[in-house]
C-alpha positions as CSV (number, residue, x, y, z in Angstrom):
1,M,81.6,41.1,57.7
2,A,79.8,38.5,59.6
3,K,76.5,39.6,58.0
4,K,77.8,39.4,54.5
5,S,79.1,35.9,55.1
6,I,75.7,34.8,56.3
7,K,74.0,36.3,53.3
8,N,76.4,34.5,50.9
9,T,75.7,31.3,52.7
10,L,71.9,31.7,52.3
11,S,72.3,32.5,48.6
12,R,74.4,29.4,48.0
13,G,71.8,27.4,49.9
14,R,69.0,28.7,47.7
15,Y,71.0,28.0,44.6
16,Y,71.7,24.4,45.6
17,F,68.0,23.8,46.5
18,V,66.9,25.2,43.1
19,M,69.4,23.1,41.3
20,L,68.4,20.0,43.2
21,V,64.7,20.5,42.3
22,L,65.6,21.1,38.7
23,A,67.8,18.0,38.7
24,S,65.0,15.9,40.3
25,L,62.2,16.8,37.8
26,P,63.5,14.7,34.9
27,L,63.9,11.8,37.3
28,F,60.4,12.3,38.6
29,V,58.9,12.4,35.1
30,A,60.9,9.3,34.1
31,V,59.6,7.4,37.1
32,K,55.9,8.4,36.3
33,I,56.4,7.4,32.7
34,A,57.8,4.1,33.8
35,Q,54.9,3.5,36.1
36,L,52.4,4.2,33.3
37,Q,54.1,2.1,30.8
38,V,55.3,-1.0,32.7
39,M,53.8,-1.2,36.2
40,P,50.9,-3.7,36.4
41,S,48.6,-1.6,38.6
42,E,45.4,-0.7,36.7
43,E,45.2,2.3,38.8
44,H,48.4,3.7,37.5
45,G,49.2,1.8,34.3
46,A,48.6,2.0,30.5
47,E,45.5,-0.2,30.9
48,F,44.0,2.4,33.1
49,L,44.6,5.2,30.5
50,Q,43.2,3.0,27.8
51,T,40.1,2.1,29.8
52,Q,39.5,5.7,30.8
53,G,39.9,6.8,27.2
54,D,37.5,4.3,26.0
55,A,35.0,4.9,28.8
56,R,34.9,8.6,28.1
57,A,35.4,9.1,24.4
58,I,34.3,12.0,22.3
59,R,32.6,10.8,19.1
60,T,30.6,12.2,16.2
61,E,27.2,10.7,16.6
62,T,24.7,10.4,13.7
63,I,21.3,11.9,14.5
64,P,18.7,9.8,12.7
65,G,16.2,11.7,10.6
66,H,13.1,9.7,11.3
67,R,10.8,8.8,8.4
68,G,7.6,10.8,8.0
69,L,4.2,9.6,9.1
70,I,1.7,8.0,6.7
71,T,-1.9,8.6,7.8
72,D,-5.4,8.2,6.5
73,R,-7.4,11.2,5.4
74,N,-8.5,11.9,9.0
75,G,-5.1,11.7,10.5
76,Q,-5.2,8.1,11.7
77,P,-1.7,6.6,11.7
78,L,-1.0,4.0,9.1
79,A,2.8,4.0,9.3
80,V,4.9,5.4,12.2
81,S,8.6,5.3,13.1
82,T,9.5,4.0,16.5
83,P,12.9,4.5,18.2
84,V,15.0,1.3,18.5
85,T,18.6,0.4,19.2
86,T,20.9,-1.5,16.9
87,L,23.8,-3.4,18.6
88,I,27.1,-3.2,16.8
89,A,30.6,-4.5,17.7
90,N,34.2,-3.9,16.9
91,P,35.2,-7.6,16.3
92,K,38.9,-6.9,16.7
93,R,38.5,-5.4,20.1
94,V,36.0,-7.9,21.2
95,N,38.3,-10.8,20.3
96,E,41.3,-9.1,22.0
97,Q,39.6,-7.9,25.2
98,A,36.4,-9.9,25.9
99,Q,36.7,-13.0,28.1
100,V,35.0,-16.2,27.3
101,D,32.5,-15.6,30.1
102,D,31.7,-12.3,28.5
103,L,31.0,-13.9,25.1
104,A,28.9,-16.5,26.7
105,K,26.7,-13.9,28.4
106,L,26.5,-11.9,25.1
107,A,25.5,-15.0,23.1
108,K,22.8,-15.9,25.6
109,A,21.4,-12.3,25.5
110,L,21.4,-12.4,21.7
111,N,19.6,-15.8,21.8
112,I,22.3,-17.5,19.8
113,S,24.9,-20.1,20.7
114,L,28.4,-19.3,21.8
115,V,29.8,-21.1,18.8
116,Q,27.7,-19.0,16.5
117,L,28.8,-15.8,18.1
118,Q,32.5,-16.8,18.0
119,S,32.1,-17.9,14.4
120,R,30.7,-14.5,13.4
121,L,33.4,-12.6,15.3
122,E,36.1,-14.7,13.6
123,R,34.6,-14.0,10.2
124,Y,34.9,-10.3,10.8
125,R,38.1,-10.5,12.9
126,N,40.0,-8.0,10.8
127,K,37.1,-5.5,10.7
128,S,36.3,-2.7,13.0
129,F,32.5,-3.0,12.5
130,M,29.8,-5.6,12.5
131,Y,26.1,-5.8,13.4
132,L,25.2,-8.0,16.4
133,A,21.4,-7.3,16.3
134,R,19.3,-4.9,14.3
135,Q,16.5,-2.7,15.6
136,L,16.0,-4.1,19.1
137,P,13.5,-2.5,21.5
138,S,15.5,-0.1,23.6
139,I,14.8,-1.9,26.9
140,E,16.2,-5.1,25.5
141,A,19.2,-3.4,24.0
142,D,20.0,-1.6,27.3
143,R,19.9,-5.0,29.1
144,I,22.6,-6.3,26.7
145,L,24.7,-3.1,26.9
146,D,24.6,-3.3,30.7
147,L,26.8,-6.4,30.4
148,R,29.5,-3.9,29.4
149,I,31.2,-6.2,27.0
150,P,34.3,-4.5,25.5
151,G,33.8,-3.6,21.9
152,V,30.0,-3.8,22.0
153,F,28.1,-0.6,21.4
154,G,24.5,0.7,20.7
155,R,23.2,2.9,17.9
156,Q,19.8,4.6,17.8
157,E,17.7,3.9,14.8
158,Y,14.0,4.0,13.8
159,K,11.8,1.1,12.9
160,R,8.6,1.3,10.9
161,F,5.4,0.1,12.6
162,Y,2.0,-0.3,10.8
163,P,-0.9,0.1,13.2
164,A,-3.6,-1.1,10.7
165,G,-1.5,-4.2,9.9
166,E,-2.9,-6.4,7.1
167,V,-5.9,-4.1,6.5
168,T,-3.8,-1.6,4.5
169,A,-0.7,-3.7,3.8
170,Q,-0.6,-3.7,0.0
171,L,-1.6,0.0,-0.2
172,V,0.8,1.4,2.4
173,G,3.6,-1.1,1.6
174,F,6.7,-1.3,3.8
175,T,10.3,-0.3,4.2
176,D,13.5,-2.4,4.4
177,I,15.6,-2.7,7.5
178,N,17.4,0.5,6.5
179,D,14.1,2.4,6.5
180,A,13.9,2.8,2.7
181,G,10.6,2.3,0.9
182,Q,10.3,-1.2,-0.7
183,E,6.6,-1.5,-1.6
184,G,3.4,0.5,-1.9
185,M,3.1,4.1,-1.0
186,E,6.2,3.8,1.1
187,L,8.1,3.2,-2.1
188,A,6.1,5.6,-4.3
189,Y,6.6,8.6,-1.9
190,N,10.0,7.6,-0.5
191,A,11.6,10.9,-1.5
192,I,9.3,12.9,0.7
193,L,9.0,10.4,3.5
194,A,12.7,9.7,4.0
195,G,14.4,11.8,6.6
196,E,18.0,13.2,6.3
197,P,20.3,12.3,9.2
198,G,22.3,15.0,11.1
199,A,25.3,14.8,13.3
200,K,26.5,15.9,16.8
201,K,29.6,15.7,19.0
202,V,29.0,13.6,22.1
203,V,30.7,11.9,24.9
204,K,30.1,8.1,25.0
205,D,30.7,5.6,27.7
206,L,32.2,2.1,27.3
207,A,28.9,0.7,26.2
208,G,28.6,3.2,23.4
209,R,25.8,5.1,25.2
210,V,25.7,8.9,24.9
211,I,26.3,10.4,28.3
212,K,26.8,14.0,27.3
213,D,26.0,16.1,24.2
214,I,28.8,18.5,23.3
215,S,27.7,20.4,20.2
216,L,25.4,20.1,17.2
217,V,27.3,19.6,13.9
218,K,24.3,19.3,11.6
219,P,20.6,19.2,12.4
220,A,18.5,16.2,11.3
221,N,15.7,16.8,8.8
222,H,12.7,14.6,9.5
223,G,10.6,13.2,6.6
224,S,7.2,14.8,5.7
225,T,3.8,13.4,6.6
226,L,2.0,11.7,3.8
227,R,-1.8,11.8,4.1
228,L,-3.6,9.2,2.0
229,S,-7.1,9.5,0.6
230,I,-8.4,6.4,2.3
231,D,-10.8,6.6,5.2
232,L,-9.7,3.9,7.6
233,R,-13.2,3.3,8.8
234,V,-14.3,2.5,5.2
235,Q,-11.1,0.5,4.6
236,Y,-11.9,-1.7,7.6
237,A,-15.4,-2.3,6.3
238,A,-14.1,-3.2,2.8
239,Y,-11.4,-5.5,4.1
240,R,-13.7,-7.4,6.5
241,A,-16.3,-8.0,3.8
242,L,-13.8,-9.0,1.2
243,K,-11.9,-11.4,3.4
244,A,-15.1,-13.1,4.5
245,S,-16.2,-13.5,0.8
246,V,-12.9,-14.9,-0.4
247,Q,-12.9,-17.4,2.5
248,R,-16.6,-18.3,2.0
249,H,-16.2,-18.9,-1.7
250,Q,-12.7,-20.5,-1.4
251,A,-11.5,-17.9,-3.9
252,K,-7.9,-17.4,-5.1
253,S,-7.9,-13.6,-4.4
254,G,-10.1,-10.5,-4.3
255,S,-10.1,-6.7,-4.5
256,V,-12.4,-3.9,-3.4
257,I,-12.2,-0.2,-4.4
258,V,-14.4,2.6,-3.1
259,L,-14.2,6.0,-4.9
260,D,-15.5,9.3,-3.8
261,V,-17.0,10.5,-7.1
262,H,-17.1,14.1,-6.1
263,T,-13.3,14.4,-5.8
264,G,-11.9,11.2,-7.3
265,E,-10.3,10.2,-4.0
266,V,-9.9,6.5,-3.2
267,L,-11.7,5.9,0.1
268,A,-10.8,2.2,0.4
269,M,-8.6,-0.2,-1.5
270,A,-8.5,-3.7,0.0
271,N,-6.9,-6.9,-1.2
272,Q,-6.9,-10.5,-0.4
273,P,-4.8,-12.4,0.4
274,S,-3.0,-10.0,2.6
275,F,0.0,-10.1,5.0
276,N,1.2,-8.6,8.3
277,P,3.7,-5.9,7.5
278,N,4.9,-5.9,11.1
279,D,6.0,-9.5,10.8
280,R,7.2,-10.5,7.4
281,S,9.0,-13.7,8.4
282,N,6.5,-15.9,6.5
283,L,5.7,-13.5,3.7
284,R,4.3,-14.9,0.5
285,V,5.2,-12.9,-2.7
286,D,1.6,-13.1,-4.1
287,S,0.1,-11.5,-1.0
288,V,2.2,-8.3,-1.4
289,R,0.8,-7.3,-4.8
290,N,-1.8,-4.5,-4.8
291,R,-4.2,-6.3,-7.2
292,S,-6.5,-3.3,-7.3
293,V,-3.9,-1.3,-9.2
294,I,-1.5,-3.8,-10.7
295,D,-3.6,-6.8,-11.9
296,M,-5.2,-6.8,-15.3
297,M,-8.5,-8.5,-16.0
298,E,-11.1,-8.7,-18.7
299,P,-14.1,-6.8,-17.2
300,G,-16.7,-9.0,-18.7
301,S,-20.3,-7.8,-18.5
302,T,-19.4,-4.8,-16.3
303,A,-18.4,-3.3,-19.7
304,K,-21.9,-3.6,-21.2
305,P,-23.0,-0.1,-19.9
306,F,-20.4,1.5,-22.1
307,T,-21.6,-0.4,-25.1
308,I,-25.1,0.9,-24.3
309,L,-23.5,4.4,-24.1
310,A,-22.0,3.9,-27.5
311,A,-25.4,2.7,-28.9
312,L,-27.2,5.8,-27.5
313,E,-24.5,8.2,-28.6
314,S,-24.6,6.8,-32.2
315,G,-28.2,8.0,-32.5
316,K,-29.2,4.7,-34.0
317,F,-30.8,3.5,-30.7
318,K,-33.0,4.8,-28.0
319,P,-33.7,3.2,-24.5
320,E,-37.0,1.8,-25.8
321,T,-35.6,0.4,-29.0
322,I,-36.6,-3.3,-29.3
323,I,-34.0,-6.0,-30.1
324,D,-35.2,-9.5,-30.8
325,T,-33.0,-11.9,-28.8
326,S,-34.9,-15.1,-29.9
327,P,-34.3,-18.0,-29.8
328,G,-31.7,-17.2,-27.1
329,Y,-28.6,-17.7,-29.1
330,L,-26.9,-16.1,-32.1
331,K,-24.3,-17.6,-34.4
332,V,-21.7,-15.1,-35.7
333,A,-19.1,-16.5,-38.0
334,Y,-17.4,-19.2,-36.1
335,K,-18.9,-18.5,-32.7
336,T,-22.3,-18.9,-31.1
337,F,-23.4,-16.4,-28.4
338,I,-25.9,-17.8,-25.9
339,D,-28.2,-16.4,-23.3
340,P,-29.3,-18.4,-20.2
341,R,-32.8,-18.6,-21.9
342,D,-34.8,-17.1,-24.7
343,Y,-35.6,-13.5,-23.5
344,G,-37.5,-12.7,-26.7
345,D,-37.9,-9.0,-27.4
346,L,-35.8,-6.7,-25.2
347,D,-35.3,-3.0,-25.2
348,L,-31.9,-1.6,-24.2
349,I,-32.9,-1.5,-20.6
350,G,-33.8,-5.1,-20.7
351,I,-30.6,-6.1,-22.5
352,L,-28.6,-4.5,-19.6
353,N,-31.0,-5.8,-17.0
354,K,-30.8,-9.4,-18.2
355,S,-27.2,-9.1,-19.3
356,S,-28.1,-10.5,-22.6
357,Q,-25.2,-11.7,-24.8
358,V,-27.4,-11.9,-27.8
359,G,-28.8,-8.4,-27.4
360,T,-25.4,-6.9,-26.8
361,T,-24.0,-8.7,-29.8
362,K,-26.7,-7.3,-32.1
363,L,-26.0,-3.8,-30.7
364,A,-22.3,-4.1,-31.3
365,L,-22.6,-5.4,-34.8
366,A,-24.9,-2.4,-35.7
367,L,-22.3,0.1,-34.5
368,N,-19.1,1.4,-36.0
369,P,-16.4,-0.6,-34.1
370,D,-13.9,2.3,-34.3
371,N,-16.4,4.6,-32.6
372,T,-17.1,2.0,-30.0
373,R,-13.4,1.7,-29.2
374,E,-13.0,5.4,-29.1
375,L,-15.8,5.7,-26.5
376,F,-14.1,3.0,-24.4
377,E,-10.9,5.1,-24.6
378,R,-12.7,8.2,-23.4
379,M,-13.8,6.1,-20.4
380,G,-10.1,5.7,-19.5
381,F,-9.6,2.1,-20.7
382,G,-6.1,1.6,-22.1
383,E,-4.8,4.6,-20.2
384,G,-3.0,4.6,-16.8
385,I,-4.4,6.2,-13.7
386,G,-1.2,8.2,-13.1
387,S,-1.2,7.4,-9.4
388,G,2.5,6.9,-9.3
389,F,1.9,3.6,-7.5
390,P,4.7,1.1,-8.3
391,G,3.6,-1.4,-10.9
392,E,0.5,0.4,-11.9
393,T,-1.0,-1.0,-15.1
394,A,-2.5,0.9,-18.0
395,G,-4.4,-2.2,-19.2
396,N,-4.7,-3.0,-22.8
397,L,-7.2,-1.6,-25.3
398,P,-6.4,-3.0,-28.8
399,A,-6.7,-0.6,-31.7
400,Y,-9.4,-1.2,-34.3
401,R,-7.9,-2.8,-37.4
402,K,-10.8,-4.2,-39.3
403,W,-12.1,-6.4,-36.5
404,D,-14.0,-9.4,-37.5
405,P,-17.6,-9.6,-36.3
406,V,-16.7,-12.0,-33.4
407,T,-14.1,-9.5,-32.1
408,Q,-16.7,-6.7,-32.3
409,A,-19.2,-8.7,-30.3
410,T,-16.8,-10.0,-27.6
411,Y,-15.4,-6.5,-27.2
412,A,-18.8,-5.1,-26.5
413,F,-19.3,-7.4,-23.4
414,G,-15.9,-7.0,-21.9
415,Y,-13.6,-9.6,-23.6
416,G,-10.6,-8.8,-25.8
417,F,-9.3,-5.9,-23.7
418,S,-8.1,-5.6,-20.1
419,A,-8.2,-3.2,-17.3
420,S,-7.3,-3.0,-13.6
421,P,-10.1,-2.8,-11.0
422,L,-9.1,0.8,-10.4
423,Q,-9.5,1.6,-14.1
424,L,-13.0,0.1,-14.0
425,A,-13.8,2.2,-11.0
426,R,-12.7,5.3,-12.8
427,A,-14.9,4.4,-15.8
428,Y,-17.9,4.0,-13.5
429,S,-17.2,7.3,-11.8
430,I,-17.8,9.0,-15.2
431,L,-21.3,7.4,-15.2
432,A,-21.7,8.8,-11.6
433,N,-20.5,12.3,-12.6
434,D,-22.9,12.8,-15.5
435,G,-20.2,12.3,-18.1
436,L,-17.4,14.2,-16.4
437,R,-14.0,12.5,-16.0
438,R,-12.0,13.3,-12.9
439,E,-8.5,12.3,-12.0
440,V,-8.2,9.5,-9.4
441,S,-6.2,10.3,-6.3
442,M,-4.7,8.0,-3.7
443,T,-3.6,10.9,-1.6
444,A,-5.9,13.3,0.3
445,I,-7.0,16.4,-1.5
446,D,-7.0,19.4,0.9
447,E,-8.5,22.0,-1.5
448,Y,-10.3,20.3,-4.4
449,Q,-10.1,22.2,-7.7
450,D,-12.5,20.9,-10.3
451,E,-10.4,20.0,-13.4
452,S,-12.9,17.5,-14.7
453,V,-13.3,17.0,-18.4
454,R,-16.6,16.2,-20.2
455,V,-16.2,13.0,-22.2
456,I,-19.8,12.3,-23.0
457,N,-23.2,13.9,-23.1
458,A,-24.7,14.3,-19.6
459,D,-28.3,13.3,-20.7
460,I,-27.0,10.0,-22.2
461,V,-25.1,9.2,-19.1
462,K,-28.1,9.9,-16.8
463,T,-30.2,7.6,-19.0
464,V,-27.7,4.7,-18.7
465,R,-27.4,5.4,-15.0
466,Q,-31.1,4.9,-14.6
467,M,-30.8,1.7,-16.6
468,L,-28.2,0.5,-14.1
469,E,-30.7,0.9,-11.3
470,T,-33.0,-1.7,-12.9
471,A,-30.0,-4.0,-13.3
472,A,-29.4,-3.8,-9.6
473,S,-33.1,-4.3,-8.7
474,D,-35.2,-7.3,-7.9
475,Q,-35.7,-7.7,-11.6
476,G,-32.0,-7.7,-12.5
477,T,-28.9,-9.8,-12.1
478,G,-27.6,-7.5,-9.4
479,R,-30.4,-7.7,-6.9
480,R,-28.1,-8.8,-4.1
481,A,-26.3,-5.4,-4.4
482,L,-29.3,-3.6,-3.0
483,I,-28.7,-1.4,0.1
484,D,-31.5,-0.7,2.6
485,G,-32.3,3.0,2.5
486,Y,-30.2,3.8,-0.6
487,S,-30.8,3.6,-4.3
488,V,-28.2,1.5,-6.2
489,G,-27.2,1.2,-9.8
490,G,-24.6,-1.3,-11.1
491,K,-23.7,-4.2,-13.3
492,T,-22.6,-7.8,-12.5
493,G,-19.9,-9.5,-14.4
494,T,-18.8,-13.1,-14.7
495,A,-15.7,-13.4,-16.9
496,R,-14.0,-16.6,-17.9
497,K,-10.3,-16.6,-17.4
498,L,-7.7,-17.2,-20.1
499,K,-5.8,-20.5,-20.2
500,A,-2.0,-20.3,-20.3
501,T,-2.2,-22.3,-23.6
502,G,-4.8,-20.0,-25.1
503,G,-8.6,-19.9,-25.2
504,Y,-10.9,-19.6,-22.1
505,D,-11.2,-22.0,-19.2
506,E,-14.7,-23.0,-18.5
507,N,-13.9,-23.8,-14.9
508,R,-12.1,-20.6,-13.8
509,H,-14.0,-17.4,-13.5
510,M,-13.6,-13.8,-12.3
511,S,-16.7,-12.6,-10.4
512,L,-17.4,-8.8,-10.5
513,F,-19.7,-6.1,-9.5
514,A,-19.3,-2.4,-10.3
515,G,-21.9,0.1,-9.1
516,L,-22.7,3.4,-7.6
517,S,-25.0,4.9,-5.0
518,P,-27.2,6.9,-4.5
519,I,-28.6,7.0,-8.1
520,N,-29.7,10.6,-8.5
521,N,-26.8,12.2,-6.8
522,P,-24.1,9.5,-6.6
523,R,-21.4,9.8,-3.9
524,L,-19.6,6.5,-4.2
525,V,-18.5,4.1,-6.8
526,T,-17.5,0.6,-5.6
527,V,-15.9,-2.2,-7.6
528,V,-15.7,-5.7,-6.3
529,V,-13.5,-8.4,-7.9
530,I,-13.4,-12.0,-6.6
531,D,-10.9,-14.2,-8.5
532,E,-11.6,-17.8,-9.0
533,P,-14.4,-18.5,-6.5
534,N,-15.3,-22.2,-6.2
535,E,-17.1,-23.8,-9.2
536,D,-20.4,-24.2,-7.4
537,T,-21.0,-20.5,-7.0
538,Y,-19.2,-18.1,-9.3
539,A,-21.7,-15.7,-10.8
540,G,-21.0,-12.0,-10.1
541,G,-24.5,-11.5,-8.9
542,L,-24.1,-14.2,-6.3
543,V,-20.5,-13.6,-5.2
544,A,-19.5,-10.0,-5.8
545,A,-22.8,-8.2,-5.5
546,P,-23.3,-9.0,-1.7
547,V,-19.9,-7.6,-1.0
548,F,-20.8,-4.4,-2.8
549,S,-24.0,-4.1,-0.7
550,E,-22.1,-4.5,2.6
551,V,-19.2,-2.3,1.8
552,T,-21.1,0.6,0.1
553,G,-23.8,0.5,2.7
554,S,-21.3,0.8,5.5
555,A,-19.4,3.6,3.7
556,L,-22.6,5.6,3.0
557,R,-23.6,5.5,6.6
558,L,-20.1,6.3,7.9
559,L,-20.0,9.3,5.6
560,Q,-23.5,10.3,6.8
561,V,-24.9,10.3,3.3
562,T,-28.6,11.0,3.5
563,P,-30.7,7.9,2.6
564,D,-32.8,8.4,-0.5
565,A,-35.0,5.2,-0.5
566,M,-37.4,3.7,1.9
567,S,-36.0,0.2,1.6
568,A,-34.1,-2.1,-0.7
569,E,-37.4,-3.6,-1.9
570,R,-38.7,-0.3,-3.5
571,N,-40.2,-0.3,-6.9
572,I,-38.1,0.9,-10.0
573,V,-40.0,3.6,-11.9
574,S,-37.0,5.5,-13.4
575,L,-37.6,4.9,-17.1
576,P,-40.6,4.1,-19.3
577,T,-40.2,0.8,-20.9
578,T,-42.3,-1.6,-22.9
579,L,-40.9,-4.4,-20.7
580,A,-42.3,-2.9,-17.6
581,K,-45.8,-3.3,-19.0
582,R,-45.2,-6.9,-19.8
583,G,-43.4,-7.7,-16.6
584,G,-40.3,-8.6,-18.5
585,L,-37.9,-6.7,-16.1
């Protein structure tokens, strides 16, 4: 009986203990809730929970897909993407939680005044996002994030850097702050260069820095590499020579193009004035334009070789055909064409050699103008290159509609139609390729497939090419284009510029030289354009020809093209001519 009583007593004790515990639990929970909600201790209160939640937050982070490289043909980088950090803020949170001292530190780190920072935060006070600073070096951004300002975060991005700077500026172009192509090849090939961002789950700290990767949501796709056709070594040579010439002659601008005639690839494309794509704070609009592709010009006397081609193709003329250019001028309708002096009798070689306006005019008037225009069209004038470069011009080649004699004449020596420097280079590449026309490429060709088209008889082209050698000799206007060790052929041009009000300006000129080397097996075509050199020296033979010599000579040596001449002073013996006997060349 006693044992049973003890047992009952123990059972009641357990019962009451359990009931007490159960009754205490709600009270305990209520107390803890009260602590978290109302007690001021950061260790136990709501602020602690908020801080810890913010300090260790799971977020979906964008994985930037960095933009593809742009390189020269040999893999030298021309445009690269470097990692940077963009500082962003939640204005609402900053305004609510950041102290004045915090804002003062942040303003100082951002190199702005406290008033400016407060004004920006006030402007976006109802927003949850604003930029504080774009694309900072990571070291600088980390220094600011280490201040641990509430509501200030960092985001990884990529910024474009251009190692060659102003040397390739107009060709390569640049991107905007969002890494989208804005100019040049960056714009033309934006679709293949642009990367596609991905996403991942991460844990971030209070400063917005990733402290742990959790899972990959979507992988980033990086942009493809774009390999340009230019050889950076040749590009530097072209840029240096062009810049020096533009400065020396106080010119408005200039362009140089070097083509590989075997493949049609552009090995150099330099322009002046240029700009630094890595610092565009003082960018001038006129320095951005790729004049080699976009600008139109009247080619002047550099077009005369094509008139000679038309004359030979017509069958009416031979290289040794004599044209009387006396007395040094020729009146045609309402216009008089004048040579520097009376050259007397000239054969076709002499006409090209002396760049005779009178001789060229007589040739033009003896030809069917429709046939002449058709030949110019075959040379690519009036037709775009098809490079895809933004703003590329097709030039202007007027159709023949019963031209008057003056129009026939001026057309024959490069007035009345327009072309870009690159179009002129393409036309000369046909002379270099024995009458075959190849497509021009501004991107590197890995496996060249010959898709050239014959546009004129090879023998006629070879004849004109030899004539060009005399024009670029000691006896011609292009003597300053000579290159020691290499044979050269080419033609000078000095074109007057059009006035805005109509007619030609006698004081504003375009100085040109277009040529090729070596003569018998050409490798390169180079076109030089100097726009508005000073009035004292503006002839193409004085201004543009020396640039051709320097650039083409450097390129031939860099490409290890075998020299084919003992010196630049060698004798010209390429074609029989009556003038050679009289010393008229």
